[in-house]
N, C-alpha and C positions, 0 to 999 in steps of 0.2 A: 499507351492507356493508360497508366498510373500516372505519369509524366503531365497529360494533361489533366488529370483531375488537381493533380498538386497545384497545376497553377491556375484553374478556376477557383480552387480555394484560398490559395493565396492572394490573389485577386479581389476575393468577396470582404478578404480581411483587409486589403490594404485600402481599399476602396469604402469600405465601413457602410456595405449597402444598410440602405434603409430595410426596414421590416415588412413583409407583404402585404401587413394588414395596415399598414401606414397612410391615415388620413380616412381611412371605412371603415364601415358599423363596424363591432365586434360586439361577443359576448364572451362574459366570464367564465373562464375554464376552471373545474376542479383544482386541478394543481396551482392556477394561478392566485386561486379563491386563499387555500390551505396554506401558500406561502406568505400572501400579505398577512392573514389571520397569528403566522408565526411572528412576522416581522413586527406586526402590530405588540405583539404580547414581550417579544425580547427588545424591546426598544428601537427598532427601525432598521436594523442592520438587514438588508435585501436591494437586489440587482432589479427590482422590478419595478417599473415605469412608476412613478409618482401618483397619477391620476389613478390607475387600476387600485393602487394601497387606498386613496383616500375613499376611494367608491366601496372596498371593503371594510375602511370604519364606519361609514353610513349606514351601514345594514345588505350592500348585495349580497346576491348569494350567487350559486354556479347557474348559469342559462342568461343570468339578469344584462339586459344591454351595458354598454358601456361607452364613455365619451369616445368619442376617435380618440385614435394615437396621432399627436404631432408628427407631422414630416420629419422626423429624426434617425440617428443612428442608435443601434442598439445599445446596452448601456455601457456608458464607460469606465465600468468597474475594471474591466476587460482589458489588460495593457502588455506589453511588452509579447509581440505575438510575433511566430516564427513557424512557418509548415517548414516540415521534413518527410523524407520517406524513412521507416523504421521496419526491421525486420529485414529476412534474403528474402530474393527470388526461387520458387515462385510466390512466396506467401507474405510478399510486400504489402504494406497499407501506409497510405498519406496521414500525418497526423500532425495536429498543431500543438504548439508550448506555447503556454501563456502564464502570466502571472495575475492577480488577483486584488484589489486594493481592500478586501475585508482580510486579507491572509497575507498580510507582508512576511516575505521573506520565503514563502512557499511556491514553486515551480511545478504548475500542472501539465498535464499533458493528456491529450484526448486523441484516439486512433478513429479513423472514420471507417465506413464500410467500402469495400472495394467496387459493390456495383449497388449501390443505393439507385432504388428507381427514380426516386426525386431527383437524381443529380446533384452534381458539386456544390451548386448553391443549396439546395434542398438541406444537404447536409449541413452548412455553414447554419441558415436561419435555425435548423431543427437546435445544434447545438446552444446557440444565444438564446433560442426559448428556453430550453432548457436550465441555461445557469438563471436567463430572468426569474425562471419562475420556482427555483430554488433547489436543485436538483444538486449542486454544487455546496451550497451550505448543509443542505442534510447530510451529504456525504462525509464531511471534516465531521459531521459529530461521532462518528464511529471512527476519529482518528486512524486513517489509512495510513500505511506505510510508504514511502517513495522506495525507489528501485536505486541501484547502486549507482546512478547517475545522480540522483536527488530527486527526479521528477515522480508526481505523484499521479499518476495515472487517473482519468475518469472510471467509474466504474460500470457506467454504462455503454461506454466505448466499444468498439469493434476489439476482438482479441485476435493477437497473432495464432496463425496455425503451427502446427506442429508441435516441437517439443521446446519453443523460447518461454511461453508461461509457465511451466513447468521448471526450466532452468532459473527462469526470477522468483517463483515461488520460493525454492529451493535455497538461492542465494539471499532473499529479504529473513529466512528463519536463523541461516548460522549468521548473516550481519546484525540483526535486534537481539540475539540471544533469547534462552527462556525466560519468558516474563511471569515474574509472579504479579499475583493479583494486586492489582494498585501500584504497579511499577512505573518509575515516572510521573508519581501523581504525592504532593504533599499529603501526610495523615498525622491525627492529631495521636501523641503519648497517652494511651491510658493507663489507670491503674493498674489492673493486673499487669502488662507490659514492664512498667517502669517496678512493680515490685520483683519481678522476674531478673530483670536489669541487673537489680542492685544485689538481687542474692546473687547471681554471679560474679558480679564487681568484688563481692564482700568475701566469700566463698570459693569461688570458683566451680567448676565442672561443666557439665554439656548443656548447651540449649540451642533450640534450632531456631533463636531470635537474630535477624539480619546483624551484620556487625555495626552496620552505621547507628542502630540503636544503641548498643551497648556504648558505643563512643560517646553519641549524646548524653545519656544519664552520666555517665563519666563527667563530662563537661559541665552538668549542673541542669539540664532538663527539668523540666517537673511534668505531673502530669498535667495534659489538656495544650502543653506544648507543640507547635509545629514539628515535625521531625523530617529531616533530608528524607526525599523518595528513595525508597528502595532502588537498585539498579538492576539490571537484567544478568541473570547469570549467562555462563556460556551456553549456546544451545547445546552442545553434547559434553559432560563431562571430561575434563583431562585432553577435549580435541581441540588444535589449534590449528593456524594457518590457513584454514579451510577455503579450497578454490572450485568452485560449480562451473562446470565446462559439459561441452558436448560432444560425444567422442564415437568416432567409428563411421562408419557410412552405411547405407541400405539398410536391410534387416537387423544389422547390429548397431544402427544407432540409437546411443541412449543419454539421457542427462546423467553424469554423474558429479561425483565430490571426490578431490584429491583432499588430504590431509593428513596433518600430523597428529600423534599421540605422546603426551609425556611420558608414558612409561617404557615405550619405545623410542627413544631418542634416537634420532640421526637416520631414523627409516620415514619414507613418504608412504601412504596409504592411498588407495582409490576403491570407491563405490557405486557400480552402477547400479540406477533405477528400474525397474520394470517398466517395457516399453511402452505398456498402457500407460498413459500421464494421468488417468482414474484409478489406477493402482499405486503409482508412488506417490506416495507420504513422509518427509524425511523424519516423520515423528516416530517410523520403525526403525531407522538406522539408530536413531538419538537409545530407542528402548533393547534393541540388539547390543549396540556397544556398552550399554552400560548398567546390562544384565550379563556380560562376558562372552559375548561371541568373539570379540576380539580378540581377548586373551587366552580362548580357547583355540582358534584359529591358527597361533602364532607358538602353540606347544609342536604343532609340527609345520614348521614355518615354510610358506608356499614360496617358491622363487619369485624372483621380481622379474617386470617384462626389462624391453630392452632402455625404456627411461628410467629404471629406477621404481618403478610402481609396484608395492605389493597389491596387488586387487583382492577385495574380501570374496570369498569364496562361498557365503550362504545367501540362497534366492537367486544365484545370478547367471541365467540361462546361456551366458558365453562360456561359463565355468564346466558347463557339465560336459 
């Protein structure tokens, strides 16, 4: 069944099937109207067909008739198509990996529902319509994070069942680190920050300023100059070499993270997250370790398992 779905979706992309409304009367939808208006205001960067954009420029509103769409394929902004299977049985999903000309260097992924009532062709048409009407552009305004393979998945696509989405979320947290406000974005040096940095350089002492700011002022930066963007800190202080896995089976199946800690050289730790993904949040592990839970546990060091892993003992049903 899933192989048939994959083959039909792959054929739709390969044949670049024409939109179902090609050559037929159509009306302006609200999403298309909103996307066209946004494209006009941002200088035309859109995947909508030019006829729709021009109609909105001329004053068309949702529900108004549009000129017939020419019998052509969907936007040629979508390139590099690869249809794959993701996840593990029985929760596998058909997905498409693709690139978009407006986002060079970004590789996107979209998972399809396993039992869409419109069938594989309908799923293809729905994805291309969503991209045309700006769903991808709106998603990218929030700067979503890619997964460990570098794929940025659409937020409106199907989700993998089971623990895989949780594993991906935890893995992203450790990979990206603890992001300060404006991390990764340029910022201007303010008079107040400059004065504090100069005070530290001249007299020493403690400061909460990012080290890159101090170095920029040392190098001659003046108020108003752009500073290097602050970089994310490690997700958990002193925790290194994190590896997120899914462990055990049956009722004991969990998402877990293996990690090292700079205060305990040579040891390898593991932490199992709650079985309910809705209760599993990596921020809880961050707070526990940074408030001393690991150090308190190691005052009476638990035995390592056969693989040499010392599992955390707090909030772990498998340790009860």
